[in-house]
TISEZA-577998 format. One record per residue (C-alpha): residue in one letter; x, y, z; chain; residue number from 0. Coordinates in nm, 2 decimals. Last residue first. Example, Ala and Ser with C-alpha at 12.3 -4.5 7.8 and 13.67 -1.06 7.14 Angstrom:
% residues 2
{type S&c1 1.37&c2 -0.11&c3 0.71&mol A&seq 1}
{type A&c1 1.23&c2 -0.45&c3 0.78&mol A&seq 0}
END
This chain:
% residues 325
{type S&c1 -0.64&c2 1.74&c3 1.50&mol A&seq 324}
{type L&c1 -0.32&c2 1.84&c3 1.77&mol A&seq 323}
{type I&c1 -0.12&c2 1.59&c3 1.73&mol A&seq 322}
{type L&c1 0.04&c2 1.22&c3 1.89&mol A&seq 321}
{type I&c1 0.30&c2 0.98&c3 1.81&mol A&seq 320}
{type R&c1 0.16&c2 0.61&c3 1.88&mol A&seq 319}
{type G&c1 0.24&c2 0.44&c3 2.19&mol A&seq 318}
{type C&c1 -0.11&c2 0.25&c3 2.20&mol A&seq 317}
{type S&c1 -0.24&c2 0.36&c3 2.52&mol A&seq 316}
{type S&c1 -0.05&c2 0.65&c3 2.72&mol A&seq 315}
{type C&c1 -0.01&c2 0.80&c3 2.37&mol A&seq 314}
{type L&c1 0.31&c2 0.94&c3 2.30&mol A&seq 313}
{type V&c1 0.41&c2 1.32&c3 2.35&mol A&seq 312}
{type T&c1 0.71&c2 1.46&c3 2.17&mol A&seq 311}
{type Q&c1 0.76&c2 1.79&c3 2.32&mol A&seq 310}
{type S&c1 0.69&c2 2.17&c3 2.39&mol A&seq 309}
{type G&c1 0.37&c2 2.11&c3 2.19&mol A&seq 308}
{type N&c1 0.16&c2 2.31&c3 2.44&mol A&seq 307}
{type R&c1 -0.16&c2 2.17&c3 2.32&mol A&seq 306}
{type V&c1 -0.02&c2 1.79&c3 2.36&mol A&seq 305}
{type R&c1 0.16&c2 1.83&c3 2.66&mol A&seq 304}
{type Q&c1 -0.21&c2 1.98&c3 2.80&mol A&seq 303}
{type Q&c1 -0.37&c2 1.64&c3 2.65&mol A&seq 302}
{type Q&c1 -0.11&c2 1.43&c3 2.84&mol A&seq 301}
{type H&c1 -0.17&c2 1.59&c3 3.18&mol A&seq 300}
{type T&c1 -0.57&c2 1.57&c3 3.10&mol A&seq 299}
{type P&c1 -0.54&c2 1.19&c3 3.08&mol A&seq 298}
{type L&c1 -0.61&c2 1.06&c3 2.68&mol A&seq 297}
{type S&c1 -0.93&c2 0.84&c3 2.66&mol A&seq 296}
{type M&c1 -0.86&c2 0.60&c3 2.40&mol A&seq 295}
{type R&c1 -1.02&c2 0.59&c3 2.06&mol A&seq 294}
{type C&c1 -0.66&c2 0.38&c3 1.97&mol A&seq 293}
{type G&c1 -0.54&c2 0.55&c3 1.66&mol A&seq 292}
{type Q&c1 -0.76&c2 0.87&c3 1.70&mol A&seq 291}
{type C&c1 -0.65&c2 0.93&c3 2.01&mol A&seq 290}
{type L&c1 -0.95&c2 1.05&c3 2.26&mol A&seq 289}
{type G&c1 -0.97&c2 1.42&c3 2.44&mol A&seq 288}
{type R&c1 -1.19&c2 1.55&c3 2.16&mol A&seq 287}
{type E&c1 -0.98&c2 1.49&c3 1.86&mol A&seq 286}
{type V&c1 -0.59&c2 1.42&c3 1.90&mol A&seq 285}
{type K&c1 -0.47&c2 1.35&c3 1.62&mol A&seq 284}
{type A&c1 -0.27&c2 1.01&c3 1.56&mol A&seq 283}
{type V&c1 0.07&c2 0.99&c3 1.43&mol A&seq 282}
{type A&c1 0.25&c2 0.59&c3 1.35&mol A&seq 281}
{type L&c1 -0.06&c2 0.45&c3 1.16&mol A&seq 280}
{type G&c1 0.07&c2 0.21&c3 0.91&mol A&seq 279}
{type G&c1 -0.03&c2 -0.12&c3 1.09&mol A&seq 278}
{type K&c1 0.09&c2 -0.01&c3 1.45&mol A&seq 277}
{type S&c1 0.42&c2 -0.21&c3 1.42&mol A&seq 276}
{type K&c1 0.57&c2 -0.11&c3 1.09&mol A&seq 275}
{type R&c1 0.45&c2 0.27&c3 1.15&mol A&seq 274}
{type L&c1 0.56&c2 0.26&c3 1.44&mol A&seq 273}
{type V&c1 0.93&c2 0.10&c3 1.39&mol A&seq 272}
{type E&c1 0.92&c2 0.39&c3 1.10&mol A&seq 271}
{type Y&c1 0.81&c2 0.66&c3 1.30&mol A&seq 270}
{type H&c1 1.09&c2 0.57&c3 1.57&mol A&seq 269}
{type Q&c1 1.32&c2 0.53&c3 1.29&mol A&seq 268}
{type L&c1 1.26&c2 0.87&c3 1.17&mol A&seq 267}
{type S&c1 1.30&c2 1.05&c3 1.52&mol A&seq 266}
{type S&c1 1.61&c2 0.90&c3 1.55&mol A&seq 265}
{type P&c1 1.76&c2 0.98&c3 1.22&mol A&seq 264}
{type D&c1 1.71&c2 1.37&c3 1.25&mol A&seq 263}
{type L&c1 1.41&c2 1.50&c3 1.05&mol A&seq 262}
{type G&c1 1.43&c2 1.75&c3 0.82&mol A&seq 261}
{type E&c1 1.57&c2 1.52&c3 0.53&mol A&seq 260}
{type T&c1 1.29&c2 1.31&c3 0.57&mol A&seq 259}
{type L&c1 1.08&c2 1.54&c3 0.38&mol A&seq 258}
{type K&c1 1.29&c2 1.61&c3 0.10&mol A&seq 257}
{type S&c1 1.33&c2 1.25&c3 0.06&mol A&seq 256}
{type R&c1 0.91&c2 1.21&c3 0.15&mol A&seq 255}
{type Q&c1 0.85&c2 1.47&c3 -0.18&mol A&seq 254}
{type G&c1 1.07&c2 1.25&c3 -0.41&mol A&seq 253}
{type E&c1 0.91&c2 0.94&c3 -0.32&mol A&seq 252}
{type F&c1 0.58&c2 1.09&c3 -0.40&mol A&seq 251}
{type G&c1 0.69&c2 1.22&c3 -0.73&mol A&seq 250}
{type E&c1 0.80&c2 0.88&c3 -0.83&mol A&seq 249}
{type R&c1 0.48&c2 0.69&c3 -0.73&mol A&seq 248}
{type K&c1 0.29&c2 0.93&c3 -0.91&mol A&seq 247}
{type E&c1 0.52&c2 0.90&c3 -1.23&mol A&seq 246}
{type N&c1 0.51&c2 0.50&c3 -1.14&mol A&seq 245}
{type L&c1 0.10&c2 0.49&c3 -1.08&mol A&seq 244}
{type E&c1 0.08&c2 0.69&c3 -1.44&mol A&seq 243}
{type K&c1 0.26&c2 0.42&c3 -1.59&mol A&seq 242}
{type I&c1 0.12&c2 0.14&c3 -1.46&mol A&seq 241}
{type A&c1 -0.21&c2 0.31&c3 -1.55&mol A&seq 240}
{type A&c1 -0.13&c2 0.34&c3 -1.94&mol A&seq 239}
{type Q&c1 -0.03&c2 -0.02&c3 -1.91&mol A&seq 238}
{type L&c1 -0.33&c2 -0.14&c3 -1.76&mol A&seq 237}
{type E&c1 -0.53&c2 0.08&c3 -2.03&mol A&seq 236}
{type A&c1 -0.37&c2 -0.04&c3 -2.33&mol A&seq 235}
{type Q&c1 -0.38&c2 -0.41&c3 -2.21&mol A&seq 234}
{type R&c1 -0.78&c2 -0.33&c3 -2.16&mol A&seq 233}
{type I&c1 -0.80&c2 -0.27&c3 -2.51&mol A&seq 232}
{type G&c1 -0.56&c2 -0.55&c3 -2.67&mol A&seq 231}
{type W&c1 -0.79&c2 -0.76&c3 -2.44&mol A&seq 230}
{type A&c1 -1.11&c2 -0.61&c3 -2.54&mol A&seq 229}
{type T&c1 -1.01&c2 -0.73&c3 -2.90&mol A&seq 228}
{type R&c1 -0.88&c2 -1.04&c3 -2.84&mol A&seq 227}
{type I&c1 -1.15&c2 -1.14&c3 -2.62&mol A&seq 226}
{type E&c1 -1.37&c2 -1.08&c3 -2.92&mol A&seq 225}
{type D&c1 -1.16&c2 -1.27&c3 -3.16&mol A&seq 224}
{type L&c1 -1.17&c2 -1.57&c3 -2.91&mol A&seq 223}
{type K&c1 -1.53&c2 -1.59&c3 -2.85&mol A&seq 222}
{type T&c1 -1.61&c2 -1.64&c3 -3.25&mol A&seq 221}
{type Q&c1 -1.31&c2 -1.89&c3 -3.25&mol A&seq 220}
{type L&c1 -1.49&c2 -2.09&c3 -2.93&mol A&seq 219}
{type E&c1 -1.83&c2 -2.06&c3 -3.06&mol A&seq 218}
{type T&c1 -1.65&c2 -2.19&c3 -3.44&mol A&seq 217}
{type K&c1 -1.48&c2 -2.47&c3 -3.24&mol A&seq 216}
{type R&c1 -1.78&c2 -2.57&c3 -3.04&mol A&seq 215}
{type N&c1 -2.02&c2 -2.62&c3 -3.34&mol A&seq 214}
{type Q&c1 -1.74&c2 -2.81&c3 -3.49&mol A&seq 213}
{type A&c1 -1.71&c2 -3.03&c3 -3.16&mol A&seq 212}
{type E&c1 -2.13&c2 -3.09&c3 -3.17&mol A&seq 211}
{type E&c1 -2.08&c2 -3.16&c3 -3.56&mol A&seq 210}
{type I&c1 -1.78&c2 -3.42&c3 -3.48&mol A&seq 209}
{type R&c1 -1.96&c2 -3.60&c3 -3.17&mol A&seq 208}
{type D&c1 -2.25&c2 -3.63&c3 -3.37&mol A&seq 207}
{type K&c1 -2.06&c2 -3.82&c3 -3.66&mol A&seq 206}
{type I&c1 -1.87&c2 -4.01&c3 -3.41&mol A&seq 205}
{type E&c1 -2.22&c2 -4.12&c3 -3.25&mol A&seq 204}
{type S&c1 -2.39&c2 -4.25&c3 -3.62&mol A&seq 203}
{type L&c1 -2.07&c2 -4.37&c3 -3.71&mol A&seq 202}
{type A&c1 -2.11&c2 -4.60&c3 -3.38&mol A&seq 201}
{type T&c1 -2.44&c2 -4.73&c3 -3.43&mol A&seq 200}
{type E&c1 -2.34&c2 -4.80&c3 -3.76&mol A&seq 199}
{type Q&c1 -2.05&c2 -5.01&c3 -3.66&mol A&seq 198}
{type Q&c1 -2.24&c2 -5.19&c3 -3.42&mol A&seq 197}
{type E&c1 -2.54&c2 -5.30&c3 -3.68&mol A&seq 196}
{type V&c1 -2.25&c2 -5.40&c3 -3.93&mol A&seq 195}
{type L&c1 -2.10&c2 -5.61&c3 -3.65&mol A&seq 194}
{type Q&c1 -2.42&c2 -5.76&c3 -3.57&mol A&seq 193}
{type R&c1 -2.51&c2 -5.82&c3 -3.96&mol A&seq 192}
{type V&c1 -2.12&c2 -6.03&c3 -3.94&mol A&seq 191}
{type N&c1 -2.22&c2 -6.24&c3 -3.62&mol A&seq 190}
{type S&c1 -2.57&c2 -6.36&c3 -3.79&mol A&seq 189}
{type A&c1 -2.36&c2 -6.43&c3 -4.12&mol A&seq 188}
{type E&c1 -2.14&c2 -6.66&c3 -3.89&mol A&seq 187}
{type R&c1 -2.44&c2 -6.81&c3 -3.74&mol A&seq 186}
{type E&c1 -2.55&c2 -6.88&c3 -4.11&mol A&seq 185}
{type L&c1 -2.26&c2 -7.02&c3 -4.23&mol A&seq 184}
{type S&c1 -2.19&c2 -7.25&c3 -3.91&mol A&seq 183}
{type E&c1 -2.55&c2 -7.40&c3 -3.93&mol A&seq 182}
{type L&c1 -2.49&c2 -7.43&c3 -4.35&mol A&seq 181}
{type D&c1 -2.21&c2 -7.60&c3 -4.28&mol A&seq 180}
{type R&c1 -2.39&c2 -7.88&c3 -4.06&mol A&seq 179}
{type P&c1 -2.66&c2 -7.87&c3 -4.29&mol A&seq 178}
{type N&c1 -2.45&c2 -8.01&c3 -4.60&mol A&seq 177}
{type T&c1 -2.63&c2 -7.81&c3 -4.90&mol A&seq 176}
{type I&c1 -2.35&c2 -7.53&c3 -5.01&mol A&seq 175}
{type E&c1 -2.43&c2 -7.43&c3 -5.35&mol A&seq 174}
{type G&c1 -2.77&c2 -7.36&c3 -5.29&mol A&seq 173}
{type G&c1 -2.74&c2 -6.95&c3 -5.37&mol A&seq 172}
{type Y&c1 -2.90&c2 -6.84&c3 -5.01&mol A&seq 171}
{type L&c1 -2.58&c2 -6.90&c3 -4.76&mol A&seq 170}
{type Q&c1 -2.35&c2 -6.81&c3 -5.01&mol A&seq 169}
{type S&c1 -2.50&c2 -6.51&c3 -5.10&mol A&seq 168}
{type N&c1 -2.59&c2 -6.44&c3 -4.74&mol A&seq 167}
{type L&c1 -2.26&c2 -6.48&c3 -4.65&mol A&seq 166}
{type S&c1 -2.09&c2 -6.26&c3 -4.94&mol A&seq 165}
{type E&c1 -2.35&c2 -5.97&c3 -4.82&mol A&seq 164}
{type S&c1 -2.24&c2 -6.03&c3 -4.52&mol A&seq 163}
{type R&c1 -1.83&c2 -5.97&c3 -4.57&mol A&seq 162}
{type E&c1 -1.94&c2 -5.66&c3 -4.82&mol A&seq 161}
{type K&c1 -2.11&c2 -5.48&c3 -4.56&mol A&seq 160}
{type Q&c1 -1.86&c2 -5.59&c3 -4.27&mol A&seq 159}
{type S&c1 -1.61&c2 -5.43&c3 -4.51&mol A&seq 158}
{type Q&c1 -1.80&c2 -5.10&c3 -4.56&mol A&seq 157}
{type A&c1 -1.82&c2 -5.12&c3 -4.15&mol A&seq 156}
{type E&c1 -1.42&c2 -5.15&c3 -4.14&mol A&seq 155}
{type L&c1 -1.41&c2 -4.85&c3 -4.37&mol A&seq 154}
{type R&c1 -1.68&c2 -4.65&c3 -4.21&mol A&seq 153}
{type S&c1 -1.52&c2 -4.70&c3 -3.87&mol A&seq 152}
{type A&c1 -1.14&c2 -4.57&c3 -4.05&mol A&seq 151}
{type K&c1 -1.34&c2 -4.27&c3 -4.18&mol A&seq 150}
{type Q&c1 -1.51&c2 -4.15&c3 -3.87&mol A&seq 149}
{type Q&c1 -1.15&c2 -4.23&c3 -3.63&mol A&seq 148}
{type L&c1 -0.99&c2 -4.01&c3 -3.88&mol A&seq 147}
{type V&c1 -1.30&c2 -3.72&c3 -3.81&mol A&seq 146}
{type T&c1 -1.24&c2 -3.79&c3 -3.43&mol A&seq 145}
{type E&c1 -0.83&c2 -3.72&c3 -3.45&mol A&seq 144}
{type Q&c1 -0.94&c2 -3.40&c3 -3.70&mol A&seq 143}
{type L&c1 -1.18&c2 -3.29&c3 -3.38&mol A&seq 142}
{type W&c1 -0.94&c2 -3.37&c3 -3.11&mol A&seq 141}
{type E&c1 -0.68&c2 -3.17&c3 -3.24&mol A&seq 140}
{type T&c1 -0.94&c2 -2.89&c3 -3.32&mol A&seq 139}
{type D&c1 -1.07&c2 -2.92&c3 -2.96&mol A&seq 138}
{type R&c1 -0.72&c2 -2.89&c3 -2.82&mol A&seq 137}
{type E&c1 -0.62&c2 -2.63&c3 -3.04&mol A&seq 136}
{type L&c1 -0.96&c2 -2.42&c3 -2.92&mol A&seq 135}
{type E&c1 -0.85&c2 -2.46&c3 -2.58&mol A&seq 134}
{type S&c1 -0.46&c2 -2.36&c3 -2.59&mol A&seq 133}
{type E&c1 -0.61&c2 -2.07&c3 -2.77&mol A&seq 132}
{type L&c1 -0.87&c2 -2.00&c3 -2.52&mol A&seq 131}
{type N&c1 -0.64&c2 -2.03&c3 -2.23&mol A&seq 130}
{type G&c1 -0.39&c2 -1.76&c3 -2.44&mol A&seq 129}
{type V&c1 -0.64&c2 -1.52&c3 -2.49&mol A&seq 128}
{type K&c1 -0.76&c2 -1.53&c3 -2.10&mol A&seq 127}
{type D&c1 -0.47&c2 -1.30&c3 -2.05&mol A&seq 126}
{type G&c1 -0.54&c2 -1.15&c3 -1.65&mol A&seq 125}
{type N&c1 -0.23&c2 -1.33&c3 -1.56&mol A&seq 124}
{type N&c1 0.07&c2 -1.06&c3 -1.65&mol A&seq 123}
{type L&c1 -0.15&c2 -0.76&c3 -1.66&mol A&seq 122}
{type E&c1 -0.36&c2 -0.84&c3 -1.41&mol A&seq 121}
{type H&c1 -0.09&c2 -0.93&c3 -1.18&mol A&seq 120}
{type E&c1 0.09&c2 -0.55&c3 -1.28&mol A&seq 119}
{type A&c1 -0.23&c2 -0.41&c3 -1.24&mol A&seq 118}
{type K&c1 -0.30&c2 -0.53&c3 -0.89&mol A&seq 117}
{type K&c1 0.04&c2 -0.44&c3 -0.80&mol A&seq 116}
{type Q&c1 0.03&c2 -0.12&c3 -0.93&mol A&seq 115}
{type A&c1 -0.30&c2 -0.04&c3 -0.72&mol A&seq 114}
{type G&c1 -0.11&c2 -0.18&c3 -0.41&mol A&seq 113}
{type Q&c1 0.20&c2 0.03&c3 -0.46&mol A&seq 112}
{type I&c1 -0.04&c2 0.39&c3 -0.54&mol A&seq 111}
{type R&c1 -0.21&c2 0.29&c3 -0.23&mol A&seq 110}
{type D&c1 0.10&c2 0.24&c3 -0.03&mol A&seq 109}
{type L&c1 0.22&c2 0.56&c3 -0.18&mol A&seq 108}
{type L&c1 -0.06&c2 0.74&c3 -0.05&mol A&seq 107}
{type I&c1 -0.06&c2 0.61&c3 0.34&mol A&seq 106}
{type D&c1 0.34&c2 0.66&c3 0.32&mol A&seq 105}
{type L&c1 0.27&c2 1.06&c3 0.23&mol A&seq 104}
{type E&c1 0.00&c2 1.08&c3 0.49&mol A&seq 103}
{type Q&c1 0.25&c2 0.94&c3 0.72&mol A&seq 102}
{type L&c1 0.51&c2 1.19&c3 0.63&mol A&seq 101}
{type A&c1 0.27&c2 1.47&c3 0.71&mol A&seq 100}
{type F&c1 0.22&c2 1.35&c3 1.03&mol A&seq 99}
{type M&c1 0.59&c2 1.29&c3 1.07&mol A&seq 98}
{type Q&c1 0.65&c2 1.64&c3 0.99&mol A&seq 97}
{type K&c1 0.38&c2 1.76&c3 1.19&mol A&seq 96}
{type A&c1 0.53&c2 1.59&c3 1.48&mol A&seq 95}
{type T&c1 0.88&c2 1.72&c3 1.39&mol A&seq 94}
{type S&c1 0.74&c2 2.08&c3 1.31&mol A&seq 93}
{type M&c1 0.59&c2 2.07&c3 1.69&mol A&seq 92}
{type L&c1 0.94&c2 2.01&c3 1.80&mol A&seq 91}
{type T&c1 1.16&c2 2.21&c3 1.67&mol A&seq 90}
{type M&c1 0.84&c2 2.50&c3 1.70&mol A&seq 89}
{type R&c1 0.91&c2 2.46&c3 2.07&mol A&seq 88}
{type A&c1 1.27&c2 2.47&c3 2.06&mol A&seq 87}
{type G&c1 1.27&c2 2.77&c3 1.85&mol A&seq 86}
{type L&c1 1.01&c2 2.97&c3 2.08&mol A&seq 85}
{type A&c1 1.23&c2 2.91&c3 2.38&mol A&seq 84}
{type I&c1 1.58&c2 3.05&c3 2.23&mol A&seq 83}
{type T&c1 1.36&c2 3.31&c3 1.97&mol A&seq 82}
{type G&c1 1.16&c2 3.45&c3 2.27&mol A&seq 81}
{type V&c1 1.43&c2 3.50&c3 2.45&mol A&seq 80}
{type L&c1 1.66&c2 3.67&c3 2.17&mol A&seq 79}
{type M&c1 1.36&c2 3.88&c3 2.07&mol A&seq 78}
{type V&c1 1.33&c2 3.98&c3 2.42&mol A&seq 77}
{type Y&c1 1.67&c2 4.06&c3 2.45&mol A&seq 76}
{type E&c1 1.72&c2 4.23&c3 2.10&mol A&seq 75}
{type I&c1 1.44&c2 4.47&c3 2.22&mol A&seq 74}
{type R&c1 1.57&c2 4.57&c3 2.50&mol A&seq 73}
{type P&c1 1.92&c2 4.76&c3 2.28&mol A&seq 72}
{type I&c1 2.23&c2 4.54&c3 2.46&mol A&seq 71}
{type S&c1 2.49&c2 4.74&c3 2.63&mol A&seq 70}
{type R&c1 2.84&c2 4.56&c3 2.67&mol A&seq 69}
{type G&c1 2.96&c2 4.62&c3 3.06&mol A&seq 68}
{type T&c1 3.11&c2 4.27&c3 3.03&mol A&seq 67}
{type T&c1 3.11&c2 4.06&c3 2.74&mol A&seq 66}
{type L&c1 2.85&c2 3.73&c3 2.79&mol A&seq 65}
{type N&c1 3.05&c2 3.42&c3 2.90&mol A&seq 64}
{type E&c1 2.75&c2 3.21&c3 2.91&mol A&seq 63}
{type L&c1 2.40&c2 3.23&c3 2.72&mol A&seq 62}
{type G&c1 2.40&c2 2.89&c3 2.61&mol A&seq 61}
{type Q&c1 2.16&c2 2.75&c3 2.90&mol A&seq 60}
{type G&c1 1.91&c2 2.96&c3 3.02&mol A&seq 59}
{type F&c1 1.89&c2 3.33&c3 3.12&mol A&seq 58}
{type R&c1 1.80&c2 3.47&c3 3.43&mol A&seq 57}
{type G&c1 1.59&c2 3.82&c3 3.36&mol A&seq 56}
{type W&c1 1.52&c2 4.13&c3 3.58&mol A&seq 55}
{type R&c1 1.29&c2 4.41&c3 3.43&mol A&seq 54}
{type T&c1 1.25&c2 4.79&c3 3.57&mol A&seq 53}
{type S&c1 1.03&c2 5.04&c3 3.51&mol A&seq 52}
{type G&c1 0.70&c2 4.87&c3 3.48&mol A&seq 51}
{type E&c1 0.55&c2 5.03&c3 3.73&mol A&seq 50}
{type P&c1 0.41&c2 4.70&c3 3.94&mol A&seq 49}
{type S&c1 0.77&c2 4.55&c3 3.95&mol A&seq 48}
{type S&c1 0.90&c2 4.31&c3 3.71&mol A&seq 47}
{type A&c1 1.00&c2 3.92&c3 3.70&mol A&seq 46}
{type I&c1 1.13&c2 3.72&c3 3.41&mol A&seq 45}
{type E&c1 1.28&c2 3.38&c3 3.43&mol A&seq 44}
{type S&c1 1.45&c2 3.17&c3 3.20&mol A&seq 43}
{type S&c1 1.57&c2 2.86&c3 3.35&mol A&seq 42}
{type C&c1 1.86&c2 2.78&c3 3.40&mol A&seq 41}
{type G&c1 2.18&c2 2.58&c3 3.31&mol A&seq 40}
{type K&c1 2.46&c2 2.77&c3 3.29&mol A&seq 39}
{type N&c1 2.54&c2 3.11&c3 3.36&mol A&seq 38}
{type R&c1 2.88&c2 3.31&c3 3.39&mol A&seq 37}
{type I&c1 2.84&c2 3.71&c3 3.49&mol A&seq 36}
{type G&c1 3.14&c2 3.85&c3 3.66&mol A&seq 35}
{type K&c1 3.03&c2 4.17&c3 3.59&mol A&seq 34}
{type L&c1 2.70&c2 4.31&c3 3.50&mol A&seq 33}
{type C&c1 2.52&c2 4.29&c3 3.11&mol A&seq 32}
{type C&c1 2.33&c2 4.58&c3 3.11&mol A&seq 31}
{type L&c1 2.01&c2 4.55&c3 2.91&mol A&seq 30}
{type R&c1 1.90&c2 4.85&c3 2.74&mol A&seq 29}
{type Q&c1 1.59&c2 5.10&c3 2.70&mol A&seq 28}
{type R&c1 1.30&c2 5.04&c3 2.93&mol A&seq 27}
{type S&c1 1.53&c2 4.93&c3 3.18&mol A&seq 26}
{type V&c1 1.66&c2 4.50&c3 3.17&mol A&seq 25}
{type K&c1 1.87&c2 4.43&c3 3.47&mol A&seq 24}
{type Y&c1 2.05&c2 4.11&c3 3.45&mol A&seq 23}
{type F&c1 2.12&c2 3.85&c3 3.69&mol A&seq 22}
{type N&c1 2.37&c2 3.55&c3 3.76&mol A&seq 21}
{type G&c1 2.48&c2 3.77&c3 4.05&mol A&seq 20}
{type V&c1 2.58&c2 4.11&c3 4.19&mol A&seq 19}
{type Y&c1 2.24&c2 4.32&c3 4.27&mol A&seq 18}
{type I&c1 2.20&c2 4.68&c3 4.22&mol A&seq 17}
{type G&c1 1.86&c2 4.77&c3 4.08&mol A&seq 16}
{type A&c1 1.85&c2 5.11&c3 4.22&mol A&seq 15}
{type P&c1 1.48&c2 5.07&c3 4.31&mol A&seq 14}
{type G&c1 1.51&c2 4.76&c3 4.51&mol A&seq 13}
{type A&c1 1.65&c2 4.44&c3 4.48&mol A&seq 12}
{type S&c1 1.51&c2 4.11&c3 4.61&mol A&seq 11}
{type R&c1 1.69&c2 3.76&c3 4.69&mol A&seq 10}
{type G&c1 1.52&c2 3.35&c3 4.72&mol A&seq 9}
{type C&c1 1.66&c2 3.28&c3 4.35&mol A&seq 8}
{type G&c1 1.36&c2 3.13&c3 4.18&mol A&seq 7}
{type A&c1 1.16&c2 3.41&c3 4.11&mol A&seq 6}
{type L&c1 1.33&c2 3.76&c3 4.16&mol A&seq 5}
{type N&c1 1.08&c2 3.97&c3 4.33&mol A&seq 4}
{type L&c1 1.10&c2 4.34&c3 4.28&mol A&seq 3}
{type H&c1 1.09&c2 4.60&c3 4.58&mol A&seq 2}
{type P&c1 0.83&c2 4.84&c3 4.61&mol A&seq 1}
{type M&c1 0.94&c2 5.22&c3 4.53&mol A&seq 0}
END
């Protein structure tokens, strides 16, 4: 029968399968552990003959101080080796996928928090009722002051009219005959008439302003009533939206907390640093050889490492954690 090549050891064994060292002979039915075995830090290797009657294996780290002479069924050996190799690979793969799932949750949380802040800002600052009430109050005060001014102007105009009538009576009554006195009286009567005309013009302008102010007040009051009704509805909508967003946020935060429990602190810290420095995108998918975070092409060996999933791979261009699409 042909010799079996023991990969990486530089030795061979015959059909009897006798070999003393850090190797294990695996028959069809069981694994026989030889004496004096103490192996540490080696990679797992299996070489077999074409007939497949005998298999040789060399274990990796953690398989030392095996009980001498104990027979192990072949199926257990295969499962043990598979568990060691596949277990490490799945741990790394799940770490990258967990961080991607964490990123998806964080993106949702960012959107929820943004929507919540926007709703709270509108709730606290979107009340136009107060602005209209203040404007209506100012217009009302101005209208009241203008009405008082109108009353005062009317009294003054009435007083000037009476003064003008008195001067005219003196001027044309014939009681005063001195030319100098008549001239002085004429000038005074003329001045009073001008004052009366000015008062009448001012009263007319005040009347127009009062009418405009009253119309504006009526419009503001109508608008205020409409806005009060609309704001009451909008306020209820915003409060309901904020409550719903809070519930969603708490739910997603609970999911995030459970998800981070499965990540080691160093991986989580690395993710947080990347997410902060990369605009919220710490993990990027690889599609058609491109990092979807920076859209740069990845070297072939790096793409292979991502496909193998045997370790965490960072993009050589942007530094993001890579996962397969």
